[in-house]
C-alpha positions in Angstrom: 2.1 29.1 -4.8 -2.0 27.4 -4.2 -1.8 28.3 -8.1 0.9 25.9 -8.6 0.1 23.2 -6.3 -3.0 22.9 -8.0 -1.6 23.2 -11.8 1.0 20.3 -11.1 -1.2 18.2 -8.8 -4.1 18.3 -11.1 -1.7 17.5 -13.8 0.0 14.9 -12.8 -3.2 12.6 -11.5 -5.0 13.5 -14.7 -1.7 12.0 -16.6 -1.5 9.0 -13.6 -5.4 8.4 -14.1 -5.1 7.7 -17.2 -2.6 5.9 -17.7 -3.5 3.7 -14.9 -6.9 2.9 -16.5 -5.4 2.1 -20.1 -3.6 -0.5 -18.5 -6.2 -2.0 -16.6 -8.2 -1.7 -19.3 -5.3 -3.9 -21.4 -5.0 -6.4 -19.0 -8.4 -6.9 -18.2 -9.1 -7.6 -21.3 -5.8 -10.2 -22.2 -7.7 -12.0 -18.6 -10.8 -12.2 -20.4 -9.8 -13.9 -23.2 -7.3 -16.3 -21.4 -10.6 -17.4 -19.5 -12.1 -18.3 -22.2 -10.8 -21.5 -22.5 -12.9 -22.2 -19.3 -15.8 -21.2 -19.4 -17.8 -24.7 -20.0 -16.5 -26.6 -17.5 -18.5 -26.8 -14.5 -20.7 -24.4 -13.6 -18.9 -21.8 -15.3 -20.1 -19.2 -18.3 -19.2 -15.9 -19.5 -20.5 -13.9 -17.5 -18.5 -15.2 -14.1 -15.5 -15.0 -16.5 -16.0 -10.6 -16.8 -17.0 -10.8 -13.1 -13.6 -12.8 -12.3 -11.5 -10.7 -14.1 -13.2 -7.4 -12.4 -12.2 -8.9 -9.1 -8.4 -9.2 -10.2 -8.3 -5.7 -11.2 -7.2 -4.2 -7.8 -4.4 -7.0 -7.9 -3.3 -5.4 -10.9 -3.4 -1.7 -10.1 -1.2 -3.1 -7.7 1.6 -4.2 -9.6 1.2 -1.7 -12.7 0.6 2.0 -9.5 4.1 2.8 -9.4 4.7 2.5 -13.2 1.7 3.7 -13.8 2.9 7.5 -11.6 6.0 6.8 -14.1 4.4 6.9 -17.0 2.1 9.8 -16.2 4.5 12.2 -14.2 6.6 12.4 -17.3 4.2 12.4 -19.8 2.6 15.8 -17.2 6.2 17.3 -16.8 7.4 16.7 -20.5 3.5 19.0 -21.6 4.9 21.5 -19.1 8.3 21.6 -20.7 7.3 21.8 -23.6 4.3 24.5 -23.6 7.3 26.2 -21.2 5.0 26.4 -18.6 7.7 25.3 -16.1 9.9 27.2 -17.9 7.6 30.3 -16.4 6.8 28.4 -13.1 10.4 28.5 -12.5 10.7 31.9 -13.5 8.0 32.7 -11.0 10.1 31.4 -8.1 9.7 27.4 -8.1 13.4 26.2 -7.4 14.3 22.8 -7.5 14.4 21.8 -4.2 10.5 23.5 -4.5 9.6 21.1 -7.1 11.1 18.0 -5.9 9.4 18.3 -1.9 5.5 19.3 -4.4 6.0 16.1 -6.0 7.8 14.1 -3.5 4.1 14.9 -1.3 2.5 13.8 -4.1 4.4 10.3 -4.5 3.8 9.6 -0.6 0.2 10.0 -1.4 0.2 7.3 -4.2 2.5 4.7 -1.7 0.0 5.3 0.5 -2.2 4.4 -2.4 -0.3 1.6 -3.6 -0.3 0.5 0.4 -3.7 0.0 0.6 -4.9 -1.7 -2.4 -2.2 -3.9 -2.1 -2.5 -5.0 1.6 -6.2 -4.9 2.3 -7.9 -4.1 -1.3 -6.2 -6.2 -3.6 -6.3 -9.3 -1.3 -9.8 -9.1 -0.3 -11.4 -8.9 -4.3 -8.3 -11.7 -4.8 -9.7 -13.9 -1.8 -13.8 -13.1 -3.4 -12.3 -13.9 -7.1 -10.5 -17.2 -6.0 -13.6 -18.4 -4.1 -15.6 -17.8 -7.0 -13.9 -19.6 -10.0 -13.3 -22.6 -7.1 -17.1 -22.9 -6.6 -18.0 -22.6 -10.1 -15.5 -24.6 -11.1 -14.0 -27.0 -8.4 -11.4 -26.7 -5.4 -8.3 -24.8 -5.0 -4.6 -26.5 -4.8 -1.6 -25.6 -2.9 1.1 -23.8 -5.1 -0.8 -23.7 -8.5 -1.6 -27.6 -8.5 0.4 -29.0 -6.5 0.1 -30.1 -2.7 1.0 -28.2 0.2 3.7 -29.1 2.4 3.4 -28.0 6.0 5.6 -28.5 9.7 4.6 -27.8 12.8 6.6 -28.5 16.6 5.0 -29.4 20.0 4.8 -30.9 23.3 3.5 -34.1 23.5 -0.3 -34.2 25.6 -0.1 -35.6 29.2 -0.4 -39.3 29.3 0.5 -39.4 25.9 4.4 -41.6 25.4 6.7 -41.0 24.3 6.8 -37.6 26.4 8.6 -34.8 24.6 8.4 -32.7 21.6 7.1 -33.5 18.3 7.3 -32.7 15.0 4.2 -33.5 12.8 5.2 -33.2 8.5 1.7 -31.9 7.0 0.4 -32.1 3.7 -1.9 -31.0 2.0 -3.8 -32.4 -1.6 -6.9 -29.4 -1.4 -8.3 -26.2 -0.1 -11.8 -25.5 -0.8 -13.7 -22.6 -1.2 -15.8 -23.2 1.9 -12.1 -23.6 3.9 -12.3 -27.6 4.4 -9.0 -29.5 3.3 -8.9 -32.1 1.3 -6.7 -35.8 1.3 -4.9 -34.4 4.8 -1.7 -36.5 5.3 0.2 -36.1 8.7 3.3 -37.7 9.6 4.0 -37.7 13.6 8.0 -38.0 14.8 9.5 -38.1 16.9 12.3 -35.6 19.3 15.2 -38.1 17.7 13.0 -38.4 14.7 10.9 -41.7 14.6 8.0 -42.1 13.0 5.6 -42.5 16.0 1.8 -42.0 13.7 1.2 -41.9 10.2 -3.1 -40.1 9.9 -4.3 -39.9 6.3 -7.8 -38.7 6.7 -10.6 -37.5 3.9 -11.3 -33.9 5.4 -9.8 -31.6 7.8 -11.8 -28.5 9.3 -8.7 -25.9 10.7 -10.2 -24.8 14.5 -7.7 -22.4 16.4 -5.8 -25.3 18.2 -6.4 -28.3 16.9 -7.6 -29.8 13.7 -11.0 -31.3 13.0 -9.9 -34.7 10.9 -12.4 -36.8 8.9 -12.9 -40.6 7.8 -9.8 -41.4 9.2 -6.8 -43.8 9.3 -4.2 -44.2 12.3 -1.4 -46.2 12.3 0.7 -45.7 15.5 4.3 -47.7 15.8 5.6 -48.9 18.8 7.6 -46.6 21.2 10.2 -48.5 21.8 12.4 -48.2 19.1 9.9 -48.3 16.3 10.1 -51.5 16.1 7.3 -53.2 16.9 4.2 -53.9 14.5 1.5 -50.7 13.2 -1.5 -50.4 14.1 -4.4 -49.4 12.1 -7.8 -47.7 13.5 -10.5 -46.3 11.5 -12.2 -43.6 12.6 -15.1 -40.8 12.1 -13.7 -38.2 13.4 -10.9 -37.2 15.0 -9.5 -33.9 16.5 -5.1 -33.4 16.2 -3.9 -30.9 18.3 -1.6 -28.4 16.3 -0.9 -24.7 16.0 -1.6 -24.0 12.6 -3.4 -21.7 12.5 -6.4 -20.7 9.7 -4.2 -18.0 8.7 -1.1 -20.2 8.3 -2.4 -23.0 6.4 -4.5 -20.1 3.8 -0.9 -18.5 3.6 0.9 -21.9 2.3 -1.9 -23.0 -0.4 -1.9 -19.3 -1.7 0.2 -17.5 -3.9 2.7 -15.6 -2.3 2.5 -12.5 -4.6 -1.5 -12.1 -3.3 -0.6 -12.2 0.4 -0.8 -9.4 2.4 2.3 -8.1 4.0 0.8 -9.5 7.7 0.1 -12.3 6.0 2.8 -13.6 4.7 5.3 -12.1 8.3 2.9 -14.3 9.9 3.6 -17.8 7.5 7.7 -16.1 7.1 8.1 -16.4 11.2 5.9 -19.8 11.3 8.1 -21.2 9.0 11.0 -19.6 11.0 10.1 -20.8 14.2 10.2 -24.6 12.0 13.1 -24.2 11.3 12.3 -24.4 7.8 13.9 -22.3 4.6 12.0 -19.2 4.6 14.8 -16.8 2.2 11.8 -17.0 -0.2 8.9 -15.6 1.8 11.6 -13.0 3.7 12.6 -11.2 0.4 8.8 -11.1 -0.9 8.2 -10.1 2.4 10.7 -6.9 1.8 9.7 -6.8 -1.6 6.1 -6.5 -0.9 6.6 -4.0 2.7 9.1 -1.8 0.2 7.1 -2.3 -3.0 5.1 1.2 -2.5 7.8 3.5 -1.7 8.5 3.0 -4.8 6.1 6.0 -6.2 8.6 7.7 -5.0 11.6 6.8 -6.6 8.8 6.8 -9.9 7.9 10.6 -9.1 12.0 11.1 -8.7 13.0 9.7 -12.0 10.2 11.7 -13.5 11.1 15.2 -12.6 14.3 15.1 -14.6 11.8 15.6 -17.8 10.6 18.8 -16.8 14.5 20.0 -17.4 14.7 18.6 -20.8 14.6 21.5 -23.6 11.9 20.8 -26.4 14.5 20.3 -29.1 15.7 17.2 -26.6 12.7 15.5 -28.2 8.9 15.1 -28.4 6.5 14.5 -25.7 6.1 11.5 -26.7 10.0 10.5 -26.9 9.8 11.0 -23.7 7.0 9.0 -22.4 8.5 6.5 -24.5 11.4 6.9 -22.3 9.6 6.1 -19.6 8.1 3.4 -20.4 11.5 1.8 -21.6 12.6 3.4 -17.7 9.9 1.7 -16.2 10.0 -2.0 -18.1 13.8 -1.9 -17.1 12.4 -1.3 -13.7 10.4 -4.9 -13.1 13.1 -6.6 -14.9 16.3 -5.7 -12.4 12.8 -5.9 -9.5 12.3 -9.7 -10.5 16.7 -9.8 -11.7 17.3 -8.7 -7.5 14.7 -11.1 -6.2 16.1 -14.3 -8.2 19.6 -13.6 -7.4 19.1 -12.9 -3.5 18.6 -16.4 -3.3 20.9 -17.9 -6.0 23.6 -15.7 -3.6 22.1 -15.7 -0.4 22.1 -12.3 -0.1 20.4 -10.5 3.3 16.8 -10.6 2.4 16.1 -6.8 2.6 19.3 -6.0 0.5 17.7 -7.9 -1.8 14.3 -6.8 -2.4 15.8 -2.6 -1.3 18.3 -2.7 -4.4 16.6 -1.7 -7.1 14.5 0.8 -6.1 17.8 2.2 -4.0 19.3 2.0 -7.1 16.8 4.0 -9.3 16.9 7.0 -6.6 20.1 7.1 -7.3 19.8 7.1 -10.8 16.6 9.8 -10.4 18.5 11.9 -8.0 21.7 12.1 -10.0 20.1 12.8 -13.3 17.9 15.8 -11.4 21.2 17.3 -10.0 23.0 17.4 -13.6 19.9 18.9 -15.5 19.6 21.8 -12.6 22.5 22.4 -12.6 24.3 22.4 -16.6 20.4 23.0 -17.5 
């Protein structure tokens, strides 16, 4: 049985590696061509663009790995079926359950690899890529060019009037590569919704428990009903108490797809605690958490191809079918996200529905082929 393990695993690993490298090479070329328009801006040069595209590859690998697993496994299984090697293995005692178990173990290994790349390797190199680009071309702005809004609730400090809960609505214009915030606007409201203060700062440094604001213009309104004349102050520096940590600020200005599962959970929890809409973040969190399991679904989809006769089509036809399956999975995954937002589905249901559907489809096809072929 060890020989069978080595045969199957070597074929599948070789095919998946080839497909993944091919896809990564293609996307590197596409990304590099896309970066050519930005060469010459600031200190951004050709070698910087190439390095940026290389640093983006781990994130690309995370996105492509389940599809590469599907196509590579289909190719390996179809080739074994076409050469009658899989028939010989079945005659030698490789039953359907054992074959499914062998591929499931391999799929689990790919799932672990996908999780590690998506949660640790990908975000690390993506941060390096964004830092490189921001250093050479300028600042990074939240939401792909738009400012980021954050919300924080806190209790008034002793001696601060009026007493009670405070709500801060914070707008951040840009985040520099070194983490410095630009164009910060803070609007402080009392517990009953009255505007108490408005703060405008050119820069801010995020620290634990407070933000250190620089070149500040502070406008305060009278506490009694908010009908008094505003009082303006200008300060070189002001310490503003807040519970917003560097990780939450970074999450607010980062694309959701580039965030790790832990960062998504923290950001989602922060939004929920401050009574902000968090459904999109919750769906993205569950998609991120369940996405590695797509590798298990992909090997399940690929296994039935080993039970198809050679007259059902050559290896190229089956690989083409695998590509179509992979594209349909990606499309359904994206459609499920948007439907979940529009129809207000439970977040984990919206994230798990595509994988569950394709898993049931693969098991139904596998059972039918084993029974009738």
